[in-house]
C-alpha positions as semicolon CSV with decimal commas, in nm:
position;residue;x (nm);y (nm);z (nm)
1;X;-0,003;0,013;-0,012
2;X;0,136;0,289;-0,150
3;X;0,071;0,673;0,005
4;X;-0,008;0,954;-0,152
5;X;0,286;1,208;-0,151
6;X;0,047;1,526;-0,169
7;X;-0,195;1,339;0,085
8;X;-0,076;1,307;0,466
9;X;-0,260;1,216;0,801
10;X;-0,130;1,265;1,186
11;X;0,083;0,925;1,109
12;X;0,264;0,981;0,793
13;X;0,425;1,275;0,636
14;X;0,414;1,603;0,741
15;X;0,106;1,789;0,953
16;X;-0,169;1,909;0,771
17;X;-0,188;2,209;1,053
18;X;0,063;2,316;1,291
19;X;0,149;2,141;1,619
20;X;-0,030;2,394;1,866
21;X;-0,379;2,334;1,849
22;X;-0,589;2,605;1,986
23;X;-0,895;2,497;2,221
24;X;-1,168;2,599;1,961
25;X;-1,013;2,359;1,660
26;X;-1,015;2,053;1,946
27;X;-1,367;2,136;2,024
28;X;-1,473;2,211;1,662
29;X;-1,275;1,834;1,560
30;X;-1,484;1,668;1,847
31;X;-1,809;1,754;1,774
32;X;-1,757;1,635;1,406
33;X;-1,657;1,320;1,501
34;X;-1,957;1,268;1,710
35;X;-2,187;1,409;1,431
36;X;-2,052;1,177;1,180
37;X;-2,040;0,884;1,416
38;X;-2,409;0,937;1,541
39;X;-2,674;0,681;1,432
40;X;-2,964;0,848;1,402
41;X;-3,006;1,095;1,111
42;X;-3,212;1,374;1,354
43;X;-3,059;1,527;1,597
44;X;-2,945;1,426;1,906
45;X;-3,201;1,516;2,235
46;X;-2,862;1,577;2,418
47;X;-2,553;1,690;2,272
48;X;-2,239;1,446;2,377
49;X;-1,940;1,655;2,254
50;X;-2,105;1,908;2,436
51;X;-2,100;1,713;2,736
52;X;-1,775;1,550;2,727
53;X;-1,646;1,900;2,699
54;X;-1,807;2,044;2,993
55;X;-1,731;1,748;3,220
56;X;-1,298;1,757;3,044
57;X;-1,342;2,158;3,164
58;X;-1,493;2,032;3,550
59;X;-1,207;1,783;3,549
60;X;-0,925;2,050;3,449
61;X;-1,075;2,309;3,732
62;X;-1,102;2,040;3,960
63;X;-0,733;1,941;3,941
64;X;-0,628;2,317;3,920
65;X;-0,762;2,429;4,243
66;X;-0,683;2,113;4,432
67;X;-0,295;2,210;4,279
68;X;-0,333;2,561;4,431
69;X;-0,457;2,392;4,762
70;X;-0,192;2,158;4,804
71;X;0,109;2,469;4,698
72;X;-0,042;2,681;5,003
73;X;-0,058;2,408;5,231
74;X;0,304;2,347;5,149
75;X;0,358;2,739;5,176
76;X;0,214;2,751;5,520
77;X;0,409;2,457;5,670
78;X;0,747;2,581;5,470
79;X;0,718;2,979;5,626
80;X;0,607;2,818;5,948
81;X;0,888;2,593;5,991
82;X;1,101;2,903;5,912
83;X;0,977;3,117;6,152
84;X;1,025;2,873;6,403
85;X;1,368;2,806;6,331
86;X;1,477;3,184;6,273
87;X;1,234;3,282;6,568
88;X;1,350;3,352;6,935
89;X;1,304;3,097;7,131
90;X;1,112;3,088;7,464
91;X;0,816;3,312;7,308
92;X;0,482;3,188;7,413
93;X;0,270;3,292;7,054
94;X;0,271;3,122;6,774
95;X;0,407;3,305;6,449
96;X;0,151;3,426;6,196
97;X;0,202;3,359;5,819
98;X;0,042;3,568;5,566
99;X;0,074;3,452;5,211
100;X;0,128;3,701;4,992
101;X;0,073;3,989;5,239
102;X;-0,168;4,187;5,077
103;X;-0,087;4,564;5,113
104;X;-0,348;4,729;5,438
105;X;-0,337;4,431;5,633
106;X;-0,200;4,386;5,977
107;X;-0,225;4,020;6,124
108;X;-0,324;3,935;6,469
109;X;-0,136;3,666;6,660
110;X;-0,281;3,363;6,700
111;X;-0,405;3,240;7,003
112;X;-0,178;3,078;7,218
113;X;-0,316;2,735;7,342
114;X;-0,436;2,698;7,665
115;X;-0,173;2,426;7,777
116;X;0,115;2,680;7,714
117;X;0,269;2,864;8,058
118;X;0,187;3,228;7,986
119;X;0,542;3,396;8,062
120;X;0,529;3,712;8,262
121;X;0,491;4,060;8,094
122;X;0,825;4,221;8,127
123;X;0,880;4,455;8,433
124;X;0,970;4,821;8,481
125;X;1,330;4,756;8,279
126;X;1,604;4,897;8,634
127;X;1,975;4,898;8,647
128;X;1,987;4,534;8,813
129;X;1,814;4,251;8,783
130;X;1,492;4,224;9,009
131;X;1,274;3,850;9,070
132;X;0,895;3,932;9,089
133;X;0,742;3,561;9,231
134;X;0,909;3,291;9,089
135;X;1,071;3,499;8,801
136;X;1,395;3,625;8,738
137;X;1,428;3,941;8,527
138;X;1,806;4,025;8,444
139;X;1,895;4,374;8,320
140;X;2,017;4,304;7,970
141;X;1,605;4,181;7,905
142;X;1,605;3,793;7,968
143;X;1,375;3,592;8,172
144;X;1,448;3,272;8,371
145;X;1,220;3,108;8,585
146;X;1,333;2,970;8,912
147;X;1,176;2,643;8,934
148;X;1,163;2,504;9,323
149;X;1,271;2,837;9,493
150;X;1,087;3,055;9,671
151;X;0,975;3,260;9,894
152;X;1,267;3,484;9,819
153;X;1,336;3,807;10,073
154;X;1,724;3,855;9,913
155;X;1,943;3,767;9,590
156;X;2,244;3,904;9,471
157;X;2,534;3,862;9,202
158;X;2,789;3,603;9,210
159;X;3,146;3,771;9,112
160;X;3,241;3,692;8,777
161;X;2,895;3,649;8,610
162;X;2,923;3,342;8,834
163;X;2,549;3,331;8,880
164;X;2,339;3,413;9,196
165;X;2,339;3,354;9,512
166;X;1,904;3,400;9,665
167;X;1,775;3,374;10,034
168;X;1,418;3,252;10,111
169;X;1,216;3,416;10,365
170;X;1,202;3,292;10,707
171;X;0,964;2,960;10,714
172;X;0,881;2,688;10,931
173;X;1,165;2,504;10,784
174;X;1,420;2,747;10,822
175;X;1,572;2,996;10,586
176;X;1,722;2,839;10,248
177;X;2,038;2,961;10,013
178;X;2,032;2,874;9,668
179;X;2,313;2,914;9,397
180;X;2,155;2,977;9,051
181;X;2,411;2,860;8,798
182;X;2,437;3,128;8,514
183;X;2,428;2,802;8,230
184;X;2,011;2,823;8,264
185;X;2,019;2,512;8,535
186;X;1,786;2,504;8,784
187;X;1,842;2,633;9,167
188;X;2,058;2,428;9,323
189;X;2,028;2,394;9,733
190;X;2,379;2,526;9,919
191;X;2,232;2,588;10,282
192;X;1,881;2,442;10,416
193;X;1,715;2,456;10,753
194;X;1,955;2,775;10,861
195;X;1,828;2,992;11,179
196;X;1,978;3,295;10,935
197;X;2,166;3,335;10,676
198;X;2,395;3,631;10,542
199;X;2,609;3,672;10,235
200;X;2,878;3,880;10,192
201;X;2,863;4,198;9,951
202;X;3,143;4,042;9,730
203;X;2,963;3,708;9,725
204;X;3,261;3,527;9,785
205;X;3,128;3,421;10,141
206;X;2,838;3,276;10,345
207;X;2,793;3,278;10,710
208;X;2,493;3,121;10,877
209;X;2,345;2,988;11,202
210;X;2,284;2,629;11,232
211;X;2,115;2,543;11,551
212;X;2,364;2,630;11,853
213;X;2,636;2,681;11,599
214;X;2,774;2,970;11,427
215;X;2,885;2,873;11,059
216;X;3,064;3,048;10,776
217;X;3,255;2,940;10,455
218;X;3,370;3,048;10,123
219;X;3,202;3,024;9,833
220;X;3,354;2,905;9,506
221;X;3,206;2,774;9,214
222;X;2,915;2,708;9,345
223;X;3,028;2,502;9,624
224;X;3,068;2,606;9,987
225;X;3,453;2,562;10,134
226;X;3,663;2,596;10,435
227;X;3,341;2,586;10,642
228;X;3,459;2,716;11,012
229;X;3,192;2,712;11,304
230;X;3,224;2,850;11,673
231;X;2,966;2,819;11,975
232;X;2,677;3,064;11,912
233;X;2,554;3,294;12,178
234;X;2,185;3,218;12,273
235;X;1,995;3,393;12,008
236;X;2,284;3,513;11,810
237;X;2,240;3,524;11,445
238;X;2,485;3,674;11,159
239;X;2,409;3,968;10,962
240;X;2,665;4,112;10,741
241;X;3,079;4,093;10,666
242;X;3,332;4,334;10,715
243;X;3,599;4,184;10,531
244;X;3,657;3,826;10,679
245;X;3,495;3,951;10,987
246;X;3,100;3,824;11,056
247;X;2,889;4,089;11,196
248;X;2,664;3,950;11,474
249;X;2,361;4,083;11,645
250;X;2,279;3,981;11,964
251;X;1,904;3,910;12,049
252;X;1,667;4,228;12,191
253;X;1,889;4,486;12,318
254;X;2,203;4,310;12,312
255;X;2,392;4,495;12,079
256;X;2,630;4,356;11,808
257;X;2,966;4,185;11,816
258;X;3,220;4,016;11,573
259;X;3,331;3,721;11,479
260;X;3,650;3,711;11,369
261;X;3,677;3,348;11,199
262;X;4,041;3,357;11,064
263;X;4,188;3,383;11,381
264;X;3,937;3,088;11,564
265;X;3,751;3,116;11,878
266;X;3,399;3,258;11,959
267;X;3,249;3,595;11,862
268;X;3,383;3,862;12,112
269;X;3,212;4,105;12,381
270;X;2,922;4,244;12,236
271;X;2,886;4,638;12,213
272;X;2,528;4,698;12,332
273;X;2,510;5,064;12,223
274;X;2,544;4,962;11,846
275;X;2,138;4,932;11,731
276;X;2,171;4,856;11,365
277;X;2,464;4,797;11,122
278;X;2,422;4,921;10,731
279;X;2,717;4,817;10,589
280;X;3,118;4,862;10,550
281;X;3,283;5,150;10,377
282;X;3,630;5,020;10,117
283;X;3,890;5,089;10,414
284;X;3,685;4,828;10,645
285;X;3,552;5,073;10,901
286;X;3,138;4,966;10,941
287;X;2,848;5,238;10,919
288;X;2,579;5,201;11,195
289;X;2,352;5,340;11,391
290;X;2,393;5,401;11,775
291;X;2,298;5,524;12,063
292;X;2,471;5,885;12,146
293;X;2,412;6,219;12,254
294;X;2,247;6,358;12,524
295;X;1,983;6,270;12,549
296;X;2,055;5,955;12,430
297;X;1,894;5,941;12,038
298;X;1,988;5,742;11,745
299;X;2,268;5,860;11,560
300;X;2,495;5,773;11,316
301;X;2,849;5,607;11,324
302;X;3,138;5,491;11,207
303;X;3,278;5,173;11,406
304;X;3,622;4,998;11,390
305;X;3,558;4,597;11,322
306;X;3,890;4,509;11,442
307;X;3,816;4,654;11,811
308;X;3,459;4,499;11,871
309;X;3,274;4,763;11,686
310;X;3,441;5,057;11,931
311;X;3,296;5,435;11,799
312;X;3,534;5,597;11,566
313;X;3,316;5,891;11,482
314;X;2,945;6,010;11,511
315;X;2,710;6,194;11,348
316;X;2,398;6,316;11,532
317;X;2,029;6,550;11,394
318;X;1,813;6,388;11,157
319;X;1,550;6,171;11,302
320;X;1,619;5,813;11,200
321;X;1,445;5,469;11,210
322;X;1,583;5,171;11,397
323;X;1,435;4,949;11,186
324;X;1,777;4,866;11,035
325;X;1,681;4,901;10,665
326;X;1,915;5,121;10,479
327;X;2,258;5,015;10,226
328;X;2,583;5,177;10,162
329;X;2,701;5,268;9,819
330;X;3,001;5,052;9,664
331;X;3,249;5,364;9,730
332;X;3,101;5,431;10,062
333;X;3,007;5,784;10,007
334;X;2,636;5,795;10,025
335;X;2,370;5,595;10,279
336;X;1,981;5,553;10,215
337;X;1,849;5,483;10,514
338;X;1,500;5,515;10,656
339;X;1,375;5,813;10,907
340;X;1,084;5,882;11,119
341;X;0,897;6,038;10,892
342;X;0,786;5,702;10,697
343;X;1,028;5,836;10,399
344;X;1,403;5,780;10,335
345;X;1,650;5,974;10,381
346;X;2,017;6,025;10,116
347;X;2,314;6,109;10,406
348;X;2,611;6,250;10,302
349;X;2,893;5,992;10,471
350;X;3,196;6,270;10,395
351;X;2,974;6,507;10,612
352;X;2,950;6,217;10,906
353;X;3,101;6,476;11,215
354;X;2,902;6,741;11,425
355;X;2,654;6,771;11,180
356;X;2,516;6,547;10,909
357;X;2,392;6,645;10,580
358;X;2,062;6,452;10,542
359;X;1,789;6,503;10,245
360;X;1,469;6,397;10,171
361;X;1,499;6,078;9,914
362;X;1,103;5,947;9,831
363;X;0,897;5,662;10,000
364;X;1,060;5,461;10,297
365;X;1,283;5,151;10,236
366;X;1,085;4,816;10,288
367;X;1,304;4,566;10,187
368;X;1,671;4,527;10,065
369;X;1,881;4,855;9,920
370;X;2,108;4,788;9,612
371;X;2,307;5,017;9,471
372;X;2,446;4,991;9,137
373;X;2,776;5,048;8,986
374;X;2,633;5,377;8,837
375;X;2,551;5,494;9,167
376;X;2,183;5,473;9,179
377;X;1,983;5,301;9,458
378;X;1,723;5,067;9,367
379;X;1,445;4,948;9,651
380;X;1,118;4,855;9,682
381;X;0,856;5,068;9,900
382;X;0,550;4,960;10,098
383;X;0,356;4,934;9,790
384;X;0,559;4,717;9,621
385;X;0,680;4,955;9,381
386;X;1,038;5,019;9,278
387;X;1,200;5,338;9,357
388;X;1,538;5,482;9,210
389;X;1,794;5,670;9,420
390;X;2,010;5,934;9,178
391;X;2,190;6,124;9,477
392;X;2,293;6,382;9,206
393;X;1,881;6,459;9,140
394;X;1,802;6,439;9,504
395;X;2,080;6,746;9,624
396;X;1,907;6,914;9,311
397;X;1,614;6,872;9,523
398;X;1,432;6,599;9,318
399;X;1,201;6,358;9,536
400;X;1,213;5,989;9,426
401;X;0,870;5,864;9,335
402;X;0,744;5,467;9,317
403;X;0,712;5,311;8,979
404;X;0,480;5,047;8,956
405;X;0,608;4,653;8,850
406;X;0,405;4,480;8,622
407;X;0,368;4,084;8,713
408;X;0,306;4,176;9,070
409;X;0,093;3,975;9,226
410;X;-0,146;4,081;9,545
411;X;0,085;4,045;9,839
412;X;0,404;3,989;9,653
413;X;0,673;4,240;9,683
414;X;0,948;4,279;9,443
415;X;1,351;4,183;9,520
416;X;1,604;4,390;9,335
417;X;1,908;4,189;9,297
418;X;2,219;4,371;9,432
419;X;2,544;4,341;9,212
420;X;2,920;4,226;9,310
421;X;3,133;4,503;9,444
422;X;3,444;4,545;9,210
């Protein structure tokens, strides 16, 4: 069977029409095929070609929509995964993905699952770390949950960024001292069941009362080392350090004495005129409150820890409270202390002598006073608000006020974390 040179079909020779065939041409060819093969001479009630064409179009639309839906789901999954891998860790919200990012559209965050523990709001940003409930908020903006620690009364940094030392409030089981490592590990118990705990301002020494004994130790790498002990006078508790010497408060009006633990032995005789101690100066002298003058009244004094806290210099004048709350700046220039009028006073220790310069410095102190390395005193007042005392502004006549701290529950009080002194 030979082929005619001028007659070609789709199987031999060249094509009679161009390869790209339009949709209209295909529809026309399909209709012609159905017409030639129709067995009845009259028009059909139904149009087989139109029916086939409509079915083909519906199938094509369904496939196109299915492909778009799958592509959209894949885009959402990939984008969400990239957001989770690239975003900050520890956040409680789910990233929202907007396909196409249409102009004028502002996405709202998706609701957080009810099973996720919500992170507390950021508190007032402070120069020093803050403890709010079971959360540590660092001055650098980080947050850590202190699982198993609390209630907390005091806290301070460990030198060389070695973590934090946290002292509990008094409970029926005594006091607990935790060390919080800087690597994200949970708090570790250093002491438990102590009657009282005192930590040196440099974070390198700890003293505590355990039953009938006073004990003290160095702190290195989260471990207590070189522990010494001595018999404790009835009711005596450690309250601070002056160098290597431990300052001891006697019960009632028994005064204060010193335990020079490096030399061994027991605490020396108490100085009954000392009512309170606020801290030590860089040269080792102790700033305290004594009963002096005529008539007797509370006055500020510099005390010598090497000689049973004997009085070196006294300054009277301001009406001072005897609650023992207050703190000395790292450079030894300033003392923030409570007055008798339910307010704080800023005292210039350089003027300690016949007269004392004291200026009103805002709400009264309700807890520990912590001084930043920039010379700003921070404390919490009776309303659980954070108070900043800047000596230069107080000298210029400013009266500090408290600022609310977010995330503080009813009955709670934030704790300002003391920095270590260089």
